[in-house]
Backbone as numpy.savetxt, mean C-alpha at the origin, in Angstrom:
# Nx Ny Nz CAx CAy CAz Cx Cy Cz
23.59 17.85 14.72 23.32 16.47 14.37 22.72 15.71 15.56
23.18 15.97 16.76 22.70 15.25 17.93 21.34 15.75 18.41
20.94 16.91 17.94 19.63 17.44 18.29 18.62 17.21 17.17
19.02 17.46 15.94 18.11 17.41 14.81 17.68 15.99 14.47
18.58 15.05 14.41 18.24 13.69 14.00 17.27 13.00 14.96
17.46 13.07 16.27 16.45 12.46 17.15 15.07 13.11 17.04
15.04 14.41 16.79 13.76 15.08 16.65 13.08 14.74 15.32
13.84 14.40 14.31 13.27 14.02 13.02 12.90 12.55 12.94
13.23 11.78 13.94 12.96 10.34 13.91 11.46 10.06 13.83
10.64 10.76 14.58 9.20 10.54 14.56 8.61 10.91 13.21
9.04 12.04 12.67 8.53 12.50 11.39 8.95 11.57 10.26
10.18 11.15 10.27 10.63 10.25 9.20 9.97 8.89 9.31
9.72 8.40 10.50 9.02 7.13 10.67 7.59 7.23 10.12
6.90 8.30 10.42 5.54 8.52 9.92 5.54 8.63 8.40
6.50 9.34 7.85 6.59 9.50 6.40 6.88 8.18 5.70
7.74 7.38 6.26 8.06 6.08 5.66 6.84 5.16 5.68
6.10 5.16 6.77 4.90 4.32 6.85 3.87 4.75 5.81
3.61 6.03 5.68 2.65 6.50 4.69 3.12 6.25 3.27
4.40 6.33 3.02 4.94 6.06 1.68 4.77 4.60 1.30
5.04 3.70 2.22 4.87 2.27 1.94 3.41 1.94 1.70
2.50 2.51 2.47 1.07 2.29 2.25 0.67 2.80 0.87
1.18 3.96 0.48 0.88 4.52 -0.83 1.42 3.62 -1.95
2.60 3.07 -1.78 3.16 2.17 -2.79 2.35 0.88 -2.91
1.80 0.40 -1.82 0.99 -0.81 -1.89 -0.36 -0.56 -2.55
-0.82 0.68 -2.57 -2.10 1.00 -3.15 -1.98 1.66 -4.52
-0.84 1.60 -5.16 -0.63 2.27 -6.44 -1.59 1.71 -7.48
-2.23 2.60 -8.23 -3.24 2.18 -9.19 -3.20 2.99 -10.48
-3.10 4.28 -10.38 -3.30 5.17 -11.51 -2.30 4.94 -12.63
-1.03 4.88 -12.32 -0.02 4.75 -13.37 -0.16 3.43 -14.13
-0.41 2.36 -13.41 -0.55 1.07 -14.09 -1.82 1.03 -14.93
-2.89 1.64 -14.47 -4.13 1.62 -15.22 -4.05 2.47 -16.48
-3.50 3.67 -16.36 -3.47 4.59 -17.49 -2.42 4.19 -18.51
-1.24 3.85 -18.06 -0.15 3.63 -19.00 -0.01 2.18 -19.45
-0.25 1.24 -18.57 0.08 -0.14 -18.89 -1.12 -1.09 -18.90
-2.13 -0.82 -18.10 -3.31 -1.69 -17.95 -2.90 -3.13 -17.64
-1.95 -3.29 -16.76 -1.50 -4.63 -16.40 -0.24 -5.06 -17.12
0.08 -4.39 -18.21 1.31 -4.67 -18.92 1.31 -5.97 -19.68
2.42 -6.30 -20.27 2.51 -7.55 -21.01 2.44 -8.75 -20.06
1.50 -9.62 -20.31 1.30 -10.84 -19.51 1.11 -10.54 -18.03
0.43 -9.46 -17.71 0.12 -9.06 -16.33 1.37 -8.89 -15.47
2.47 -8.48 -16.06 3.71 -8.35 -15.30 3.72 -7.11 -14.40
2.89 -6.12 -14.70 2.84 -4.92 -13.87 1.53 -4.79 -13.12
0.79 -5.86 -12.98 -0.50 -5.81 -12.30 -0.28 -5.73 -10.79
-0.88 -4.73 -10.20 -0.82 -4.57 -8.75 -2.11 -5.09 -8.13
-2.14 -5.16 -6.81 -3.33 -5.66 -6.13 -4.52 -4.73 -6.36
-4.28 -3.43 -6.35 -5.37 -2.48 -6.57 -5.92 -2.60 -7.98
-5.07 -2.79 -8.96 -5.51 -2.97 -10.34 -6.27 -4.28 -10.49
-5.85 -5.31 -9.79 -6.57 -6.58 -9.81 -7.97 -6.42 -9.23
-8.07 -5.72 -8.12 -9.38 -5.48 -7.49 -10.28 -4.71 -8.44
-9.74 -3.71 -9.09 -10.53 -2.93 -10.05 -10.98 -3.79 -11.22
-10.07 -4.58 -11.75 -10.39 -5.38 -12.93 -11.49 -6.41 -12.65
-11.42 -7.10 -11.52 -12.44 -8.11 -11.27 -13.72 -7.51 -10.70
-13.64 -6.34 -10.11 -14.83 -5.73 -9.51 -15.60 -4.83 -10.44
-14.89 -4.11 -11.30 -15.55 -3.12 -12.15 -15.21 -3.33 -13.62
-13.99 -3.71 -13.91 -13.50 -3.71 -15.28 -13.97 -4.83 -16.17
-14.64 -5.84 -15.65 -15.07 -6.95 -16.49 -16.53 -6.79 -16.90
-16.95 -7.60 -17.86 -18.34 -7.55 -18.31 -19.27 -8.05 -17.21
-18.89 -9.13 -16.56 -19.66 -9.62 -15.41 -18.82 -9.43 -14.15
-19.09 -8.35 -13.41 -18.27 -8.07 -12.23 -18.41 -9.14 -11.16
-17.29 -9.50 -10.58 -17.24 -10.48 -9.50 -16.96 -9.73 -8.19
-18.01 -9.14 -7.64 -17.83 -8.27 -6.48 -17.36 -9.03 -5.24
-17.77 -10.26 -5.09 -17.35 -11.00 -3.90 -15.84 -11.28 -3.94
-15.30 -11.59 -5.11 -13.85 -11.79 -5.22 -13.10 -10.48 -5.04
-13.67 -9.39 -5.54 -13.04 -8.08 -5.36 -13.02 -7.69 -3.89
-14.10 -7.97 -3.17 -14.14 -7.67 -1.74 -13.13 -8.52 -0.96
-13.03 -9.79 -1.34 -12.04 -10.66 -0.69 -10.62 -10.19 -0.93
-10.33 -9.77 -2.16 -8.99 -9.26 -2.48 -8.72 -7.95 -1.74
-9.75 -7.13 -1.57 -9.58 -5.87 -0.84 -9.29 -6.14 0.64
-9.92 -7.15 1.21 -9.65 -7.51 2.60 -8.22 -8.04 2.74
-7.78 -8.82 1.78 -6.40 -9.32 1.80 -5.42 -8.15 1.72
-5.70 -7.17 0.85 -4.84 -5.99 0.76 -4.83 -5.22 2.08
-5.98 -5.11 2.73 -6.06 -4.45 4.02 -5.20 -5.16 5.06
-5.25 -6.47 5.09 -4.46 -7.24 6.05 -2.97 -7.08 5.77
-2.59 -7.10 4.50 -1.18 -6.92 4.14 -0.69 -5.55 4.58
-1.48 -4.51 4.33 -1.08 -3.16 4.73 -1.00 -3.06 6.25
-1.94 -3.68 6.95 -1.92 -3.66 8.41 -0.69 -4.36 8.97
-0.35 -5.51 8.42 0.82 -6.25 8.90 2.11 -5.48 8.63
2.23 -4.91 7.43 3.44 -4.16 7.09 3.55 -2.93 7.98
2.46 -2.24 8.24 2.49 -1.06 9.09 2.87 -1.41 10.53
2.28 -2.47 11.05 2.63 -2.88 12.41 4.08 -3.34 12.51
4.57 -3.99 11.47 5.98 -4.40 11.45 6.90 -3.18 11.41
6.54 -2.19 10.63 7.35 -0.98 10.59 7.33 -0.24 11.92
6.16 -0.17 12.55 6.09 0.47 13.86 6.92 -0.28 14.89
6.92 -1.60 14.80 7.70 -2.40 15.74 9.20 -2.20 15.52
9.62 -2.14 14.25 11.04 -1.98 13.96 11.53 -0.57 14.25
10.67 0.42 14.09 11.09 1.81 14.31 11.25 2.10 15.80
10.35 1.58 16.61 10.40 1.79 18.07 10.63 3.25 18.42
9.74 4.08 17.91 9.85 5.51 18.19 9.21 5.80 19.54
9.95 6.49 20.38 9.41 6.89 21.67 8.65 8.19 21.47
7.39 8.19 21.88 6.52 9.33 21.61 6.42 10.29 22.78
7.32 10.25 23.73 7.29 11.20 24.83 8.22 12.37 24.52
7.89 13.50 25.07 8.68 14.71 24.77 9.53 15.07 25.93
Protein backbone atom coordinates (compact mmCIF):
# COMPACT_ATOMS: atom_id res chain seq x y z
CA UNK A 1 0.00 0.00 0.00
CA UNK A 2 2.81 2.45 0.81
CA UNK A 3 4.58 1.71 -2.45
CA UNK A 4 1.73 1.14 -4.90
CA UNK A 5 -0.52 4.10 -4.07
CA UNK A 6 2.14 6.83 -4.46
CA UNK A 7 3.24 5.30 -7.75
CA UNK A 8 -0.35 5.21 -9.03
CA UNK A 9 -0.98 8.85 -8.11
CA UNK A 10 0.37 10.20 -11.43
CA UNK A 11 -1.55 7.68 -13.50
CA UNK A 12 -4.81 8.21 -11.66
CA UNK A 13 -4.46 12.00 -11.91
CA UNK A 14 -3.93 11.74 -15.68
CA UNK A 15 -6.88 9.37 -16.03
CA UNK A 16 -9.19 11.63 -14.04
CA UNK A 17 -8.25 14.66 -16.14
CA UNK A 18 -8.89 12.83 -19.41
CA UNK A 19 -12.19 11.44 -18.11
CA UNK A 20 -13.48 14.87 -17.14
CA UNK A 21 -12.49 16.28 -20.55
CA UNK A 22 -14.32 13.39 -22.21
CA UNK A 23 -17.44 14.02 -20.12
CA UNK A 24 -17.44 17.70 -21.09
CA UNK A 25 -17.27 16.76 -24.77
CA UNK A 26 -19.97 14.07 -24.74
CA UNK A 27 -21.99 14.17 -27.94
CA UNK A 28 -22.84 10.80 -29.46
CA UNK A 29 -25.29 9.42 -26.90
CA UNK A 30 -27.32 12.61 -26.67
CA UNK A 31 -27.45 13.01 -30.45
CA UNK A 32 -28.41 9.43 -31.28
CA UNK A 33 -30.76 8.63 -28.44
CA UNK A 34 -32.23 11.89 -27.25
CA UNK A 35 -31.39 14.74 -29.68
CA UNK A 36 -31.52 17.20 -26.81
CA UNK A 37 -34.32 15.43 -24.98
CA UNK A 38 -37.57 16.87 -23.79
CA UNK A 39 -37.34 20.67 -23.61
CA UNK A 40 -33.55 20.56 -24.18
CA UNK A 41 -33.00 19.01 -20.75
CA UNK A 42 -30.17 16.76 -21.98
CA UNK A 43 -28.51 19.23 -24.35
CA UNK A 44 -24.77 19.40 -23.88
CA UNK A 45 -22.40 22.08 -25.12
CA UNK A 46 -21.14 19.86 -27.93
CA UNK A 47 -24.68 19.11 -29.08
CA UNK A 48 -25.48 22.82 -28.98
CA UNK A 49 -22.43 23.60 -31.13
CA UNK A 50 -23.48 20.92 -33.61
CA UNK A 51 -27.08 22.09 -33.74
CA UNK A 52 -26.32 25.74 -34.43
CA UNK A 53 -23.34 25.06 -36.69
CA UNK A 54 -24.52 22.15 -38.81
CA UNK A 55 -27.94 20.94 -37.73
CA UNK A 56 -30.04 23.95 -38.72
CA UNK A 57 -31.31 25.02 -42.12
CA UNK A 58 -29.31 28.25 -41.93
CA UNK A 59 -26.08 27.43 -40.09
CA UNK A 60 -24.80 30.07 -37.70
CA UNK A 61 -21.10 29.32 -37.89
CA UNK A 62 -19.98 32.39 -35.98
CA UNK A 63 -22.12 31.44 -32.97
CA UNK A 64 -20.90 27.84 -33.20
CA UNK A 65 -17.29 29.05 -33.21
CA UNK A 66 -17.94 31.29 -30.21
CA UNK A 67 -19.54 28.41 -28.31
CA UNK A 68 -16.59 26.17 -29.21
CA UNK A 69 -14.16 28.75 -27.81
CA UNK A 70 -16.21 28.95 -24.61
CA UNK A 71 -16.08 25.14 -24.34
CA UNK A 72 -12.31 25.27 -24.85
CA UNK A 73 -11.92 27.83 -22.07
CA UNK A 74 -14.11 25.78 -19.71
CA UNK A 75 -12.08 22.63 -20.40
CA UNK A 76 -8.82 24.56 -19.92
CA UNK A 77 -9.94 26.04 -16.59
CA UNK A 78 -11.20 22.70 -15.27
CA UNK A 79 -7.98 20.96 -16.32
CA UNK A 80 -5.77 23.59 -14.72
CA UNK A 81 -7.86 23.44 -11.56
CA UNK A 82 -7.50 19.67 -11.42
CA UNK A 83 -3.75 19.90 -11.95
CA UNK A 84 -3.53 22.48 -9.18
CA UNK A 85 -5.56 20.37 -6.76
CA UNK A 86 -3.73 17.13 -7.56
CA UNK A 87 -0.25 18.61 -7.05
CA UNK A 88 1.47 15.57 -8.46
CA UNK A 89 5.22 15.64 -8.15
CA UNK A 90 6.69 14.49 -11.45
CA UNK A 91 10.19 13.62 -10.23
CA UNK A 92 11.30 10.03 -9.86
